C-alpha positions in Angstrom: -0.1 0.0 0.1 2.9 2.4 0.9 4.5 1.6 -2.4 1.5 3.0 -4.5 1.7 6.2 -2.5 5.5 6.4 -2.8 5.1 6.0 -6.6 2.5 8.8 -6.7 4.7 11.1 -4.6 7.7 10.4 -6.9 5.5 11.1 -10.0 4.3 14.4 -8.5 7.9 15.4 -7.8 8.9 14.6 -11.4 6.0 16.6 -12.7 6.8 19.5 -10.4 10.5 19.4 -11.7 9.4 19.4 -15.3 7.1 22.3 -14.8 9.9 24.2 -13.0 12.2 23.5 -15.9 9.6 24.6 -18.4 9.1 27.9 -16.5 12.8 28.5 -16.6 12.9 27.8 -20.3 10.0 30.1 -21.0 11.4 32.9 -18.7 14.8 32.9 -20.3 13.9 32.5 -24.0 14.8 36.2 -24.6 18.3 37.4 -25.0 20.2 37.4 -21.8 23.0 39.5 -20.6 26.0 38.2 -18.6 24.6 39.4 -15.3 21.4 37.4 -15.9 23.4 34.3 -16.9 25.5 34.5 -13.8 22.5 34.7 -11.7 21.0 31.6 -13.3 24.2 29.7 -12.9 24.1 30.6 -9.1 20.6 29.3 -9.1 21.7 26.0 -10.7 19.7 26.2 -14.0 20.5 28.1 -17.2 18.7 28.1 -20.5 21.0 28.8 -23.3 20.4 28.6 -27.1 17.3 26.3 -26.6 19.0 24.0 -24.1 18.6 23.8 -20.4 21.9 23.3 -18.4 21.9 22.2 -14.8 24.9 23.4 -12.8 26.7 22.0 -9.6 28.9 23.7 -7.1 32.5 22.3 -6.9 34.7 23.2 -4.0 38.3 24.2 -4.7 41.0 23.7 -2.0 38.6 24.9 0.7 39.2 28.4 -0.5 36.3 28.9 -3.0 33.8 27.0 -5.0 32.7 27.4 -8.6 29.6 26.3 -10.6 30.0 24.1 -13.7 27.5 22.2 -15.8 26.6 19.1 -13.8 27.4 16.7 -16.8 31.1 17.8 -16.5 33.3 15.3 -14.8 36.7 15.5 -13.3 39.3 14.4 -16.0 41.2 11.3 -15.1 44.9 12.0 -14.3 46.1 9.9 -17.4 44.1 12.2 -19.7 45.2 15.3 -17.9 48.9 14.3 -18.4 48.2 13.7 -22.1 46.2 16.9 -22.7 48.7 19.0 -20.7 52.1 17.3 -21.1 54.2 20.0 -19.4 54.9 19.8 -15.7 53.0 23.0 -15.0 49.6 21.4 -15.9 46.4 22.4 -14.1 45.7 20.8 -10.8 42.0 20.4 -11.4 40.4 19.8 -14.8 36.7 19.2 -15.4 35.5 18.4 -18.8 32.5 17.6 -20.9 31.8 14.1 -22.4 33.8 14.8 -25.5 36.6 16.6 -23.7 36.2 19.5 -26.1 35.4 21.9 -23.3 37.6 22.0 -20.2 37.5 24.0 -17.0 40.8 24.1 -15.3 42.2 25.5 -12.0 45.5 25.6 -10.2 46.2 26.9 -6.7 49.2 29.2 -6.7 51.2 31.0 -4.1 51.5 34.0 -6.4 50.2 37.2 -4.7 48.9 39.8 -7.2 47.3 43.0 -6.1 45.7 46.1 -7.8 46.9 47.0 -11.2 49.1 43.9 -11.5 46.1 41.8 -10.9 44.2 43.6 -13.7 47.2 43.1 -16.0 47.4 39.4 -15.0 43.7 38.8 -15.7 43.7 40.7 -19.0 46.5 38.5 -20.3 44.7 35.2 -19.7 42.6 33.7 -22.3 38.9 34.2 -21.6 36.2 31.7 -22.3 32.7 32.8 -23.4 29.5 31.2 -22.1 27.4 32.4 -25.0 28.6 32.2 -28.7 
């Protein structure tokens, strides 16, 4: 008897999730600016180019955390070594299923402040969320 009730509750939750995702899609069909996208990522769901992406929060060395698509997985060390053959390879690499998009991080003891920080950031390649 409890099984039927549990199945009904599960179905209700699935329907509620589908309705929530449909509302997100409808709300964000229009052109979004970067601030809107950042807010959506923080909320865990982003609708980009007719596709709904779910995001997950990943901790980084107990210093900070970042949000990446939930289908990204941490790249296995053997692949990291092949993709980044030099010794100064990233410490953390998350990638999509085809390994065509990678998110990399490394902890460094380099201290950069003020204008030096702006110069450092401006010299790094920047990725774009929307193309």
